[in-house]
N, C-alpha and C positions, 0 to 999 in steps of 0.2 A: 504493500500500500504506500509506503514512504517513497518508493521509486516512482509511483504514479504522481505523487505530489511534487517531487523534484523535477519531473518532466513537465508538469503543469506550470509551475512558477518559472519566471524568466531569470531569476537570480537567487543566489543564496543570501542568507543574512550576513552582513559584513562582520568581520572579526572585531571591528571597533565597537559595534553594538554589543557584542558578547562581553567584551572587556568592561564596558560601562555598566552592563546589567549586573555583573558580579559586584561592582562597587556600590550599586544602588539597589540592593536586594529589597529593602523595605518598599521603595517606590515601585519596583517590579511587581511585588506581591500585591500591593494595593491596587495597581492598575490592572493586574490579572483578575482580581476580584471584580473590578468594574467591568472588564470585558465579558466575564461570564454572565454578569447581571444583564448587560446590554444584549448579549446574544439570546438570552431567555426572553427578554422583552421584544426583540425583533421577531422571534418565532411566534410569540403570542399575538403580536400585531398582525402578522400574516394570517393567523387563524381567524382573527376577528374580521379581517377585510375580505377573506376569500372562503366563505362558508360553504360554497357549492363545489369545492374541489377536495374530494375525499382523500386523494393521495397526499395532498399537501397537509390536510388536517392531521393525518396519521403521523407523517414524518415530523411535522413541526411540534406536535404534542410530545412525542418522544424526545425530540431535541430540547425543548424547553425544560422538561423534567431533568434531563442530564445536565444541562447548563446550570440550573438552580442547585443541583447537588454539588457540582464543581464549585459554585460560588460559596456554598456552605462550607465546603472542605477548605477553601482558601482562607475564609474568615477564621476558621478554627486554627489554621496555621499561624495567621496573624496574631491571634490571641495567645497562642502557646509561646510565641516569640516576643511578646510584649510590644507588638507594633500596633499603634492605633489606626483603625480604619477611618481615614479621613477622605474628604472630597478632593479629587484631583481634577484639574482642567483637562478636557479631552485633547488628544493629539490631533494632528491634521489628517491622519491616515484615513479613517472611515469617512469623515466629512468630504474629503477630496474625492474618494471613490463614488460617494453618493451624488456628487455634483454631475456625474455623467449619466445618471438615471433619467430616462426619457419620461415624458408626461402622459402619453397615451396609456390607458389602464393596463392593457395586456403587455405592452412593452415595458411598462413600469414594473410589473410583476416579474417578468423575465430578467430584467436588469437587476432588480433587488435580489433575486435568487443567485445571479452570477456574482454579485458583490459578496453575498453570504459564502459562496464557494471559495472565493479568493481569500477572504478573511480567515476562514477555517483552515485553508491550506497553509497560509502563512503562520497561523498559530501552531499548527502541527509541526511545521518545519522548525520553528523557534524552540518549541518544547524539546525536540530531538537534539538540536544543536547545543542548547544550554544545559540540559540535564546532566551530562557527564562532568560539568564544571561546578556543580553545586554540592552541598553536603548530602550525605546518604539519604536522609529523609526526603529532602526536596527532589533529589534525583529519582527516587522511587515514585514519588507522587507525579512528577512531570512525565515520566516514562509511562505511568499508568493511564495518562490522558491521551496518549497517541492513538489508541484504537478508536475511541469515541470521536475524537476530533477528525480523524481521517474519514470515518463514516459520515460525519456531518458534511464534510467537503463533497463526498460523492452524492449524498442525498440532495444537497442544494443544486449540484450540477445536473443530476438526473431530472429534477423537477423543472429546471430552466429549459431543458431540452423538451420535456413533455408539454409544457405550456407555450412553447414558441411555434409559430407557423412556419418559421424559416430556420435555416441552419444558424446556430448561435456562435460558430467559430470566430467570425469577425468581431462580434461584440465581446466575446471572452478575451480576444487578443487586445482589444482596445483597453479593457479594464486592467489586464495584466501588464501592459506597457506603462500605464499610469502608476500601477502598484510598484513596479520595479523602480520607477523614478523616485517614488516616495521612500522606498527602502534604501536606495543607494545614494540619495542626495543628502547634503548637510541638513541637520535638524537640531535646533537649539532647545527642544523640549523632549527629555527622555521619557519614553513610555514603552509599553509592551510591543507596540507596533511602530515605533518611531524609526527614523532614518539614521544616518551616520551622525553620531554625537559631535557637537562642536564646542 
């Protein structure tokens, strides 16, 4: 599954991000919790907006439950480490990807699902890259997330294909090119999905 994700993404996480992530583990964990919460909210929002699509309802229901469980697990890690769960400003990552989403209802759904696939793929890649650099407990936890995150990537992508009348390859490529630029360009705000630290 990880090979599929590496083929899907256009770039690897830069080593400079990994170095900064080790230095800023409290921030990494807090933003990770935020990402899990936002992922659950996105899945729930899709369920509320698209009640006539049973495949979507089933996949997003499962995804929302898993993301909320991950959120709970990260919050427990924060508490165990004496790290206060505080509000962090969002990074440019997700908002920049969402700027590409089209307005037409069907196209909007397809694009939103593609964004979900891209974000889940990057999350999975980052868990894989950073896990060996962390302490044993965090390494085990992040490694345990790989299976579900990779499944979420595939679920989003398969739903995007299902609900599109056209081939989605060109749209996927557009989002991936933007994503690669966000990941490899200088970024003055360190977050789980931020670019190269400056």
